[in-house]
matplotlib code that plots the C-alpha trace (Angstrom):
import matplotlib.pyplot as plt

x = [-3.8, -0.6, -0.8, 1.7, 2.9, 3.8, 5.6, 7.5, 8.6, 9.8, 11.6, 13.1, 11.8, 9.3, 5.6, 5.7, 8.5, 6.3, 3.4, 5.5, 6.9, 3.6, 2.0, 5.0, 5.5, 8.3, 12.1, 13.0, 16.4, 16.7, 17.9, 14.7, 12.4, 13.8, 13.4, 9.8, 8.8, 10.5, 8.8, 5.4, 5.9, 6.9, 3.8, 1.5, 0.4, -1.4, -2.1, -5.6, -5.4, -8.9, -7.8, -4.6, -6.7, -9.1, -6.2, -5.0, -6.5, -5.5, -7.1, -8.8, -11.4, -13.6, -16.8, -17.5, -21.2, -22.2, -25.3, -23.2, -20.0, -21.4, -22.0, -19.1, -20.0, -19.5, -16.5, -14.5, -15.5, -14.6, -11.3, -10.4, -11.3, -9.2, -6.2, -6.3, -6.4, -3.1, -1.5, -2.7, -1.2, -2.6, -6.2, -8.1, -11.4, -14.1, -16.6, -20.3, -22.7, -26.5, -27.8, -29.7, -32.2, -33.3, -33.5, -29.9, -28.6, -30.1, -28.4, -25.1, -25.5, -25.8, -22.5, -20.8, -21.9, -20.7, -17.3, -16.6, -15.8, -14.8, -15.9, -18.3, -18.5, -21.9, -24.1, -27.4, -30.8, -32.3, -34.3, -33.2, -29.6, -30.8, -31.0, -27.3, -26.7, -28.9, -27.6, -23.9, -23.6, -20.7, -20.5, -22.3, -18.9, -17.6, -20.2, -20.1, -23.1, -22.1, -24.4, -27.6, -28.5, -30.9, -32.8, -30.6, -27.3, -24.6, -21.9, -22.8, -20.5, -21.5, -20.6, -21.1, -23.6, -23.6, -20.7, -22.0, -25.5, -24.3, -22.1, -24.8, -27.5, -25.1, -24.5, -28.2, -28.8, -25.9, -27.1, -30.8, -31.9, -35.4, -36.9, -35.0, -35.1, -33.6, -33.0, -31.8, -31.7, -34.8, -35.7, -36.5, -32.8, -31.4, -28.4, -30.4, -32.9, -30.0, -29.1, -32.5, -34.3, -31.5, -31.1, -34.8, -34.9, -31.8, -33.2, -36.6, -34.9, -32.5, -34.5, -38.0, -39.5, -37.9, -40.0, -38.6, -39.4, -38.2, -37.5, -36.5, -35.3, -33.4, -30.1, -32.0, -34.8, -32.8, -32.7, -36.5, -37.1, -34.8, -37.2, -39.9, -38.2, -38.9, -42.5, -43.9, -42.8, -41.7, -38.0, -36.0, -33.2, -31.0, -31.2, -29.2, -28.2, -27.0, -24.3, -22.6, -24.9, -27.9, -26.2, -25.4, -29.0, -30.3, -28.2, -29.3, -33.0, -32.7, -31.1, -33.7, -36.8, -36.6, -37.8, -35.5, -31.7, -30.5, -30.6, -27.5, -26.7, -25.0, -24.0, -21.9, -19.0, -15.6, -12.7, -12.2, -15.3, -16.2, -15.8, -18.3, -20.0, -23.2, -22.1, -21.0, -19.8, -19.1, -16.3, -17.1, -14.7, -16.0, -12.4, -11.7, -14.9, -13.6, -10.3, -11.8, -14.2, -11.4, -9.1, -11.9, -13.2, -9.7, -8.6, -11.5, -14.5, -17.7, -18.1, -21.8, -22.5, -24.0, -21.4, -22.3, -19.3, -19.7, -16.7, -15.9, -15.3, -12.5, -13.7, -15.9, -17.3, -19.0, -16.5, -17.2, -14.9, -16.0, -13.4, -12.8, -12.5, -9.6, -8.3, -5.9, -4.4, -2.4, 0.2, 1.3, 4.2, 6.1, 9.5, 10.3, 13.8, 13.7, 15.4, 14.4, 12.1, 8.8, 7.2, 8.4, 7.1, 3.7, 3.6, 4.3, 1.4, -1.0, 0.1, -2.6, -5.1, -3.2, -3.3, -7.0, -7.8, -5.6, -4.5, -0.9, 1.8, 4.4, 7.7, 9.6, 13.4, 14.8, 18.5, 21.0, 21.4, 24.8, 23.7, 20.6, 22.8, 25.2, 22.2, 20.8, 24.1, 24.2, 20.5, 21.1, 22.5, 19.4, 16.6, 14.3, 13.6, 10.6, 10.0, 12.8, 12.9, 15.5, 16.8, 16.0, 19.7, 20.3, 17.0, 17.7, 21.1, 19.6, 16.2, 16.9, 19.4, 17.3, 13.6, 10.5, 8.7, 5.3, 3.3, 4.7, 3.7, 0.6, -1.9, 0.1, 0.0, 1.3, -2.3, -1.4, 0.8, -2.3, -2.4, 0.8, 1.8, 3.8, 6.8, 6.7, 6.3, 9.2, 11.5, 10.3, 9.0, 10.3, 13.7, 14.2, 10.4, 9.6, 8.0, 9.9, 8.7, 6.2, 7.0, 7.4, 8.2, 8.8, 10.5, 12.0, 14.3, 12.5, 13.6, 12.0, 12.2, 10.9, 8.1, 8.1, 11.8, 11.5, 8.4, 10.0, 10.1, 13.3, 15.1, 14.0, 15.3, 18.6, 19.1, 18.4, 20.8, 23.6, 23.0, 20.9, 18.5, 15.1, 15.0, 13.0, 13.0, 16.2, 15.9, 19.6, 22.4, 24.1, 21.0, 20.8, 24.4, 24.0, 21.0, 22.7, 25.7, 23.5, 21.8, 25.1, 26.4, 23.3, 22.8, 22.0, 22.1, 19.3, 17.0, 14.8, 14.2, 18.0, 18.7, 21.7, 21.1, 21.5, 23.2, 25.6, 26.0, 29.6, 29.4, 29.7, 30.6, 27.0, 25.7, 28.5, 28.0, 24.3, 24.8, 27.6, 25.4, 22.6, 24.9, 26.4, 23.0, 21.8, 24.8, 23.9, 26.2, 25.3, 27.0, 25.7, 25.5, 26.3, 28.7, 28.0, 30.8, 29.8, 32.0, 31.9, 32.1, 35.5, 34.6, 31.1, 32.4, 35.3, 32.9, 30.3, 32.9, 34.4, 30.9, 30.3, 33.5, 32.8, 29.4, 30.9, 32.5, 29.2, 26.7, 25.9, 27.8, 26.6, 28.8, 26.0, 25.6, 22.0, 19.9, 17.9, 20.0, 19.5, 15.8, 15.6, 17.6, 15.2, 12.2, 13.8, 14.0, 17.8, 17.9, 16.3, 16.5, 16.8, 17.2, 16.1, 14.1, 10.4, 10.1, 12.5, 10.6, 6.9, 7.2, 7.9, 4.4, 3.2, 5.5, 4.8, 6.8, 4.3, 2.4, 5.7, 7.0, 7.4, 8.4, 9.6, 11.6, 15.3, 17.7, 18.3, 15.0, 16.8, 15.8, 17.2, 14.8, 14.9, 13.0, 12.7, 10.6, 9.3, 10.0, 9.7, 12.9, 13.5, 14.5, 10.9, 8.4, 5.5, 4.2, 0.6, 0.5, 2.9, 0.1, -2.2, 0.2, 0.7, -3.0, -3.6, -0.8, -1.8, -5.5, -6.4, -7.7, -4.5, -2.3, -4.3, -3.7, 0.0, 0.5, -1.6, 0.7, 3.8, 4.6, 5.1, 3.5, 2.7, -0.3, -2.2, -5.3, -3.1, -3.0, -6.8, -7.1, -7.4, -7.2, -3.8, -2.7, -3.8, -1.5, 1.4, 0.9, 4.2, 2.9, 1.3, 4.5, 6.5, 4.1, 4.8, 8.6, 8.9, 8.4, 11.7, 13.6, 16.9, 18.8, 21.2, 21.0, 20.5, 22.6, 21.2, 21.6, 19.4, 22.3, 21.9, 24.7, 25.5, 24.8, 25.6, 29.2, 29.3, 28.2, 30.7, 33.5, 32.3, 31.8, 35.3, 36.8, 34.9, 36.2, 39.8, 39.2, 37.4, 40.2, 42.8, 44.4, 44.0, 43.3, 39.8, 41.2, 43.0, 40.0, 37.8, 40.5, 40.9, 37.1, 36.8, 39.9, 38.3, 35.0, 36.7, 38.6, 35.5, 33.0, 34.9]
y = [-43.2, -43.4, -43.8, -43.4, -47.0, -46.5, -43.2, -44.9, -47.7, -45.4, -43.1, -46.0, -44.7, -45.9, -45.2, -42.9, -40.8, -40.2, -39.2, -36.8, -35.1, -34.7, -33.4, -31.2, -33.1, -34.8, -34.6, -35.8, -35.2, -33.1, -36.1, -38.0, -35.0, -34.4, -38.2, -38.2, -35.0, -36.1, -39.5, -37.9, -35.5, -38.3, -40.3, -37.4, -37.5, -34.5, -34.1, -33.1, -29.6, -30.1, -33.3, -31.7, -29.0, -31.5, -33.4, -30.3, -30.2, -26.6, -25.3, -21.9, -21.6, -18.6, -18.9, -15.9, -15.8, -13.3, -12.9, -12.8, -11.5, -9.4, -6.2, -4.0, -3.7, -7.4, -8.0, -5.2, -6.3, -9.9, -9.0, -6.9, -9.8, -12.1, -9.7, -9.0, -12.7, -13.1, -11.5, -14.5, -17.6, -20.0, -19.0, -20.3, -19.3, -20.5, -18.5, -19.4, -17.7, -17.6, -15.6, -13.6, -16.5, -17.6, -21.3, -21.2, -19.4, -22.1, -24.8, -22.8, -22.7, -26.5, -26.8, -24.2, -26.1, -29.4, -27.8, -26.7, -23.1, -21.1, -17.7, -16.2, -13.0, -12.7, -10.4, -12.2, -12.3, -13.7, -11.5, -12.9, -13.5, -16.2, -18.5, -18.2, -18.7, -21.8, -23.4, -22.9, -23.1, -20.7, -17.5, -14.5, -12.7, -14.8, -13.8, -10.4, -9.2, -6.7, -4.2, -5.8, -6.0, -8.8, -8.8, -9.6, -9.3, -8.7, -7.5, -5.3, -3.5, -1.1, 2.1, 5.5, 7.2, 10.6, 11.9, 11.0, 12.1, 15.5, 15.9, 14.8, 17.1, 20.0, 19.4, 19.2, 22.5, 24.3, 23.1, 23.9, 20.4, 19.8, 16.9, 14.1, 10.3, 7.8, 4.1, 2.1, -1.5, -3.1, -0.8, -3.5, -3.8, -1.6, -0.6, 0.4, 2.2, 4.2, 5.4, 5.9, 7.3, 9.7, 10.9, 11.7, 13.5, 15.6, 16.5, 17.6, 19.6, 21.5, 21.7, 22.7, 22.4, 19.1, 16.4, 13.0, 9.7, 6.7, 3.2, 0.2, -3.0, -6.2, -6.8, -9.2, -6.7, -3.5, -3.4, -3.7, -1.2, 1.4, 1.7, 3.0, 6.4, 6.7, 5.5, 9.0, 12.3, 13.9, 14.6, 14.3, 16.7, 14.0, 10.4, 9.2, 5.6, 3.7, 1.8, 1.4, -1.4, 0.8, 3.7, 1.5, 0.3, 3.9, 4.9, 1.8, 2.3, 5.9, 4.9, 2.2, 3.4, 7.2, 9.9, 12.5, 12.6, 10.9, 13.1, 13.5, 10.4, 10.7, 7.3, 5.7, 3.8, 2.3, 4.7, 3.3, 4.7, 5.1, 8.6, 10.3, 13.7, 13.8, 10.9, 11.9, 9.7, 9.7, 7.2, 5.0, 2.6, -0.9, -2.2, -0.5, -2.1, -5.6, -4.9, -3.7, -6.6, -9.1, -7.3, -6.7, -10.3, -11.7, -9.2, -8.1, -9.3, -7.5, -9.3, -9.9, -6.3, -5.2, -3.7, -1.4, -0.1, 2.4, 2.8, 6.3, 7.1, 8.3, 11.7, 14.5, 15.7, 14.5, 13.8, 15.5, 14.3, 16.6, 18.8, 22.5, 25.0, 27.5, 30.3, 28.5, 31.7, 32.2, 29.7, 29.1, 26.7, 25.4, 23.6, 20.8, 19.4, 15.9, 12.5, 9.3, 7.3, 5.4, 8.5, 10.7, 8.2, 8.1, 11.9, 12.1, 9.8, 12.1, 15.4, 15.3, 15.5, 18.5, 20.3, 19.6, 20.8, 23.9, 24.8, 24.7, 22.8, 21.1, 20.4, 17.7, 17.6, 14.3, 14.4, 12.0, 12.4, 14.1, 16.5, 17.5, 18.2, 20.3, 22.4, 22.8, 24.1, 26.6, 27.4, 31.0, 29.9, 27.8, 30.4, 28.6, 25.8, 26.7, 23.5, 21.3, 17.9, 17.8, 14.6, 14.4, 14.3, 17.7, 19.3, 21.1, 22.3, 23.8, 24.9, 28.3, 29.1, 28.2, 27.7, 29.9, 29.2, 27.5, 30.4, 32.7, 30.6, 32.1, 32.6, 30.3, 26.5, 25.4, 24.0, 21.1, 19.8, 18.8, 15.7, 14.4, 13.3, 15.5, 13.2, 13.5, 17.3, 17.8, 15.7, 16.6, 20.2, 22.2, 23.8, 26.1, 26.1, 27.3, 25.1, 25.1, 22.1, 19.3, 15.6, 13.8, 10.1, 10.0, 6.7, 4.5, 1.5, -1.9, -5.5, -7.4, -11.2, -14.2, -15.7, -18.9, -19.4, -18.8, -21.1, -24.0, -27.1, -28.4, -25.1, -24.7, -28.2, -27.5, -24.3, -26.1, -28.9, -26.5, -23.8, -25.5, -22.6, -22.0, -20.2, -17.0, -13.3, -11.7, -9.1, -8.4, -8.1, -11.2, -13.2, -11.5, -12.3, -15.9, -16.4, -14.6, -16.9, -20.0, -19.1, -18.3, -21.7, -23.6, -21.2, -22.8, -20.4, -22.2, -22.7, -19.8, -21.7, -21.5, -17.8, -15.9, -14.5, -10.8, -8.0, -5.1, -2.0, -0.9, 1.3, 4.6, 6.3, 7.3, 3.8, 2.3, 4.9, 4.2, 0.4, 0.8, 3.2, 0.6, -1.5, 1.4, 2.7, -0.9, -1.2, 2.0, 4.5, 8.1, 10.8, 13.7, 13.1, 16.2, 17.8, 20.0, 18.2, 14.8, 12.0, 8.2, 6.4, 4.6, 1.3, 0.9, 2.0, -0.5, -3.4, -2.2, -1.9, -5.3, -6.9, -4.9, -6.1, -9.7, -9.8, -8.6, -12.0, -13.9, -11.3, -10.6, -7.4, -4.8, -2.1, 0.3, 3.8, 3.2, 0.5, -0.3, -3.4, -5.1, -4.4, -5.9, -8.9, -9.5, -9.2, -11.9, -14.3, -14.0, -12.9, -14.2, -10.9, -7.2, -4.1, -1.0, 2.2, 1.4, 4.2, 2.2, -1.1, -0.2, -1.4, -4.9, -5.0, -5.3, -8.2, -12.0, -12.2, -10.1, -13.0, -14.2, -10.9, -10.6, -7.5, -6.4, -3.8, -3.7, -5.6, -3.5, -1.6, 1.8, 2.5, 5.4, 7.8, 8.4, 10.0, 13.8, 16.9, 19.4, 23.1, 26.3, 27.9, 31.5, 32.2, 31.5, 34.2, 31.8, 31.4, 31.8, 29.0, 26.9, 27.0, 25.4, 22.5, 21.9, 21.9, 19.5, 17.2, 16.9, 16.5, 13.1, 11.8, 12.6, 11.2, 7.9, 7.6, 8.5, 5.7, 3.2, 4.0, 3.0, 6.3, 6.9, 9.0, 8.8, 11.1, 10.2, 8.7, 6.2, 3.6, 3.4, 3.1, -0.6, -0.8, 0.8, -1.2, -4.3, -3.5, -2.3, -4.1, -2.8, 0.8, 0.6, -0.7, 2.0, 4.7, 3.5, 3.1, 6.8, 7.8, 6.1, 6.6, 8.4, 10.8, 13.0, 16.2, 18.6, 18.8, 18.7, 22.4, 22.8, 23.6, 22.1, 20.2, 19.0, 15.3, 14.5, 15.6, 13.7, 10.5, 11.0, 11.2, 8.1, 6.2, 7.0, 6.0, 2.7, 2.0, 2.5, -0.4, -2.5, -2.3, -2.7, 0.8, 1.2, -1.1, -0.9, 1.2, 3.5, 4.0, 5.0, 7.3, 8.9, 9.4, 11.2, 13.3, 14.3, 15.1, 17.4, 19.2, 19.7, 20.7, 22.2]
z = [-9.0, -7.0, -3.2, -0.3, -0.7, -4.4, -3.6, -0.7, -3.0, -5.7, -3.2, -1.3, 2.1, 4.7, 4.4, 7.5, 5.9, 2.9, 5.1, 7.1, 4.0, 2.3, 5.4, 6.4, 9.7, 11.5, 11.4, 7.9, 6.2, 3.1, 1.1, 1.9, 1.5, -2.0, -2.9, -1.7, -3.5, -6.7, -6.6, -5.9, -8.8, -11.1, -10.2, -10.6, -6.9, -5.5, -1.8, -1.0, 0.5, 2.1, 3.6, 4.9, 6.6, 8.2, 9.7, 11.5, 15.0, 15.4, 12.2, 12.6, 9.9, 9.1, 7.0, 4.8, 3.7, 1.0, -1.2, -4.5, -5.9, -8.8, -6.9, -6.1, -2.4, -2.1, -4.3, -2.8, 0.7, 0.1, -1.5, 1.5, 3.8, 1.7, 1.6, 5.3, 6.2, 4.3, 7.4, 9.4, 7.8, 10.4, 9.6, 6.6, 5.2, 2.8, 0.8, 0.7, -1.7, -0.9, -3.9, -1.3, -0.8, 2.7, 1.6, 0.3, 3.4, 5.7, 3.7, 4.0, 7.8, 7.8, 5.9, 8.2, 11.3, 9.8, 8.9, 12.5, 11.5, 14.5, 13.3, 10.7, 8.6, 6.9, 4.8, 5.7, 4.2, 7.4, 9.7, 13.1, 14.3, 16.6, 13.6, 13.3, 17.0, 17.2, 14.0, 14.6, 18.4, 18.5, 20.6, 19.2, 19.7, 16.8, 14.2, 12.6, 10.5, 7.7, 5.9, 7.2, 10.9, 11.8, 15.1, 18.1, 16.2, 18.7, 16.3, 13.3, 11.0, 8.2, 6.5, 8.0, 5.7, 7.4, 5.3, 1.9, 2.7, 3.9, 0.8, -1.6, -0.1, -0.1, -3.8, -4.5, -2.7, -4.4, -7.9, -7.0, -7.9, -6.6, -8.6, -7.0, -7.5, -5.0, -5.7, -2.7, -1.4, 0.2, 3.1, 5.8, 6.6, 9.3, 7.3, 4.2, 6.3, 7.7, 4.2, 2.6, 5.6, 6.6, 3.0, 2.6, 6.0, 5.2, 1.7, 3.1, 5.9, 3.6, 0.4, 1.3, -2.2, -3.0, -4.7, -3.9, -5.8, -3.8, -5.3, -3.3, -4.8, -4.2, -6.0, -8.3, -9.2, -9.5, -13.3, -13.6, -10.8, -12.5, -15.4, -13.1, -13.1, -16.8, -17.2, -17.6, -19.2, -15.9, -16.1, -12.9, -12.1, -10.5, -9.4, -6.3, -6.3, -3.3, -5.2, -8.6, -9.8, -9.3, -11.0, -14.1, -14.2, -14.1, -17.1, -19.0, -18.2, -19.3, -22.6, -23.4, -21.6, -21.3, -23.8, -22.3, -21.7, -18.6, -15.5, -13.5, -11.4, -8.0, -6.5, -3.8, -5.1, -4.4, -5.0, -8.5, -10.1, -13.8, -15.3, -17.5, -17.7, -15.7, -13.5, -10.0, -7.2, -3.5, -2.8, 0.2, 1.9, 1.2, 1.5, 4.8, 6.1, 5.2, 6.8, 10.0, 10.2, 10.1, 12.5, 15.0, 14.7, 15.5, 18.1, 20.3, 22.3, 23.1, 26.5, 25.6, 24.7, 21.4, 19.1, 16.1, 14.1, 11.3, 9.0, 7.8, 4.2, 2.0, 0.9, 2.2, -1.1, -4.3, -7.0, -10.3, -13.1, -15.9, -17.5, -16.7, -19.6, -19.6, -21.8, -24.2, -25.3, -22.1, -23.3, -19.7, -18.9, -15.9, -16.0, -13.6, -12.9, -11.5, -11.4, -13.2, -10.9, -10.8, -9.3, -12.2, -14.7, -13.0, -12.9, -16.6, -17.4, -15.5, -17.1, -19.8, -16.9, -15.4, -18.8, -19.3, -15.8, -15.8, -19.3, -18.1, -19.8, -17.4, -19.1, -17.2, -17.5, -16.3, -15.5, -13.7, -10.0, -10.1, -12.8, -10.8, -7.8, -9.8, -11.2, -7.7, -6.4, -9.2, -9.6, -10.5, -13.8, -14.5, -14.0, -16.5, -13.9, -11.9, -9.9, -8.6, -7.1, -4.3, -2.6, 1.1, 1.9, 0.3, 1.1, 4.4, 3.2, 0.0, 1.1, 2.5, -0.3, -3.4, -2.5, -2.0, 1.2, 0.7, 2.3, -0.4, -3.4, -5.0, -2.2, 0.1, -0.1, 3.3, 4.0, 1.7, 4.4, 6.3, 4.2, 5.9, 9.4, 11.7, 11.3, 7.5, 7.6, 9.9, 7.7, 4.2, 4.5, 7.4, 7.8, 10.9, 11.5, 7.9, 5.3, 2.0, 0.1, -0.2, 0.1, -3.3, -3.7, 0.1, 0.9, 3.5, 3.5, 3.8, 3.7, 0.9, 0.7, -1.2, 0.8, -1.3, -0.5, 3.2, 3.4, 1.4, 3.6, 1.9, 2.3, 5.8, 6.6, 4.8, 6.7, 10.0, 9.3, 8.5, 11.1, 13.8, 13.5, 12.0, 8.7, 9.4, 8.4, 9.8, 12.5, 12.9, 10.3, 11.8, 10.9, 7.6, 6.7, 7.9, 5.6, 2.7, 3.0, 3.2, -0.1, -1.8, -0.9, -2.3, -5.3, -8.7, -11.7, -13.5, -10.5, -9.3, -6.1, -5.4, -5.8, -4.4, -0.9, -1.1, -3.0, -2.5, -4.7, -5.0, -8.2, -6.4, -3.1, -2.3, -2.6, -0.6, 2.1, 2.3, 2.7, 5.2, 7.3, 7.4, 9.5, 11.4, 12.5, 13.4, 15.7, 17.5, 15.7, 14.8, 12.7, 14.7, 18.4, 20.5, 18.0, 14.9, 13.0, 11.7, 13.0, 13.1, 16.4, 16.0, 17.7, 16.1, 12.7, 12.7, 13.6, 11.0, 8.2, 9.0, 8.6, 5.5, 3.8, 4.9, 3.2, -0.1, -0.3, -0.6, -1.8, -5.4, -6.1, -8.6, -10.2, -11.2, -10.0, -8.7, -7.1, -10.2, -11.0, -7.6, -7.8, -11.3, -10.1, -7.2, -9.6, -11.8, -8.8, -8.7, -5.0, -1.8, 0.0, -0.9, 1.3, -0.8, -0.7, -1.3, -4.0, -6.1, -5.6, -6.4, -10.0, -8.8, -7.4, -11.0, -11.8, -11.8, -8.6, -6.6, -4.9, -3.4, -2.1, 1.7, 3.5, 6.9, 8.8, 7.9, 10.2, 13.3, 12.7, 12.0, 8.3, 6.4, 4.9, 1.1, -1.7, -2.0, -2.1, -4.7, -4.2, -6.2, -7.1, -5.9, -9.6, -10.8, -11.3, -11.7, -8.2, -9.1, -11.7, -9.6, -6.9, -9.4, -10.0, -6.3, -5.6, -8.5, -7.6, -3.9, -4.5, -3.0, -6.4, -8.2, -5.4, -5.5, -9.3, -8.9, -6.5, -8.5, -11.5, -9.5, -7.9, -4.2, -1.5, 2.2, 2.6, 5.7, 4.0, 2.1, 4.9, 4.8, 1.0, 0.6, -3.3, -3.0, 0.0, -1.8, -4.7, -2.5, 0.8, 2.3, 2.2, 5.6, 7.1, 5.4, 6.8, 10.3, 9.7, 8.7, 12.3, 13.3, 10.1, 10.1, 7.7, 9.6, 7.6, 10.6, 13.7, 17.3, 17.3, 14.2, 11.8, 8.3, 6.8, 3.3, 3.9, 0.3, 0.9, 4.2, 2.4, -0.4, 2.1, 3.9, 0.7, -0.6, 2.7, 2.7, -0.8, 0.4, 2.9, 0.3, -2.2, 0.6, 0.0, 3.8, 6.7, 8.3, 11.2, 8.9, 6.7, 9.6, 11.0, 7.6, 7.2, 10.5, 9.6, 6.2, 7.9, 10.5, 7.7, 5.7, 8.4, 11.3]

ax = plt.figure().add_subplot(projection="3d")
ax.plot(x, y, z, "-o")
ax.set_aspect("equal")
plt.show()
């Protein structure tokens, strides 16, 4: 096997240079770095990652100790821990499996002690926390016990079982189910006692004639214990299982060991449960538990006090996934006018479920943006459209003219806005204090970048040698342009590690205006300050336009009428950075690039709001069945599936839904960015303006400067003149 001396000889450099390059240390030139890495690759040398970690004196390591990774409650918990730790690049972790055996766990503690781990997250099978404290000799503050609370544990995190218990017992009471089976984990653990004991107490309190059969089992014995429910001819009405694995074992035991059909099964599960008649679930937040454990372990101290944290759950009711039967003779339909988008595609995929649930057929008419805008401005000629998707730029201007207020749709649907934050409601629902629409594919501009590119030692060194600055995620447009120009200069068409820096979309006035306004807002400019007439600040606009034109010289320019081409180019590893609306970007999360996607606030941290709303046309006479569509679409279950299919939403529970945040990690940032996002479609006096017309005027004026029809000063002067003529 090749060693450092062999690599140094082949690369023609000193031994110390090879060591510095392979361990990412020292001040080594790009030329020597490339020579060393090429020689190492040629000789088949692989640096030991473990050895690299051990050589780091500042290494912060966390030990994660779990019984196994078969059960959902452990796999989802661990995945959330792993995903959350990605936000802390200086912290590493190792996973240890004990199989739920005391002997194995004691051996694991010896390895953790020898490995000098600073902190521990554990689901223990030991009865006393002092075994951990004595073996590891680290502060009790740095050890969090999950699910199971041993004696003297100082920090204990588990699920809050009050919500599911209340919901399950309410379901049993409503269905008059009295012969009840319960299968739970071994009951000597505090966390398990909390579920099983509270459940039994609640059932006996609310259902006086209930007959309860309790079964406790370890994870290893659950399959055998499940058969105990079917050893005699007594038929249970329902069996409550503490987790998915126990629910599966019940259905298998009933199939192979029972004489009667399987009773209903109600179980606690992750949000992605299996669906079948007679199987009911209560979604619990295993993933949020994992996220909170990591964040609390790294950010807080108990100061020697005992800490018990119970994580709340996603829903407040049992989820029943069986179908509802409707009168098929009604032949009811709704017609929706919308744009092509990932959210539209996701909605179409879910429409069979809407039909099965309601008996209503939703016809979706997908039209280009300009055609949609033309229809909306002449909606009285298109009375066959019931529901319309309106872009956020046009929404306030059109709402009072063409939409039915939410409280007048069916029995009123303004209660659906409770799913959204106040900031979202104000920008995507209300016009002059009246709610006209619901948020749909709500979006915000974000900066996406290639993490692998920004972390490349060679590229970081090249950037430093050229600019005497560190290569890091840009916070201003000056930094953004510097990085984009750098990548343009080193670009190689056939090398995905040498992409172009950034892109510009110059195929239409609207796109040009949006990208100009990014810079204008970042520089402190506003369209509507104290006047009702939109105007650009001359000084800020001139500087912003000059910078915009300059970047066209080194960016990759697209002539298309939408941002789909730049998004696809980024997905194909052809761009290092991309500023775009997140509702256009979600499909990239499913691509092979996804592990290398980084995200941040846009330069200047003044993002523009995008996406749109869904409203009911005043021309429609179908308010009652439209209400059914709204209530179906904005049910938490359907919203979750819409987002998982690539659609977009910012309902309030989204930020705590870890399966979704794992797939689209930028959603939490986007949720926070919306509060400071801008789209100037209402004056300070509350008057609505046709922002689309404003942006068209600005875009055309910018094009005059780009194509040298006017000077920059003349273009800005002409834009303001046209705005005054149009809006005064």
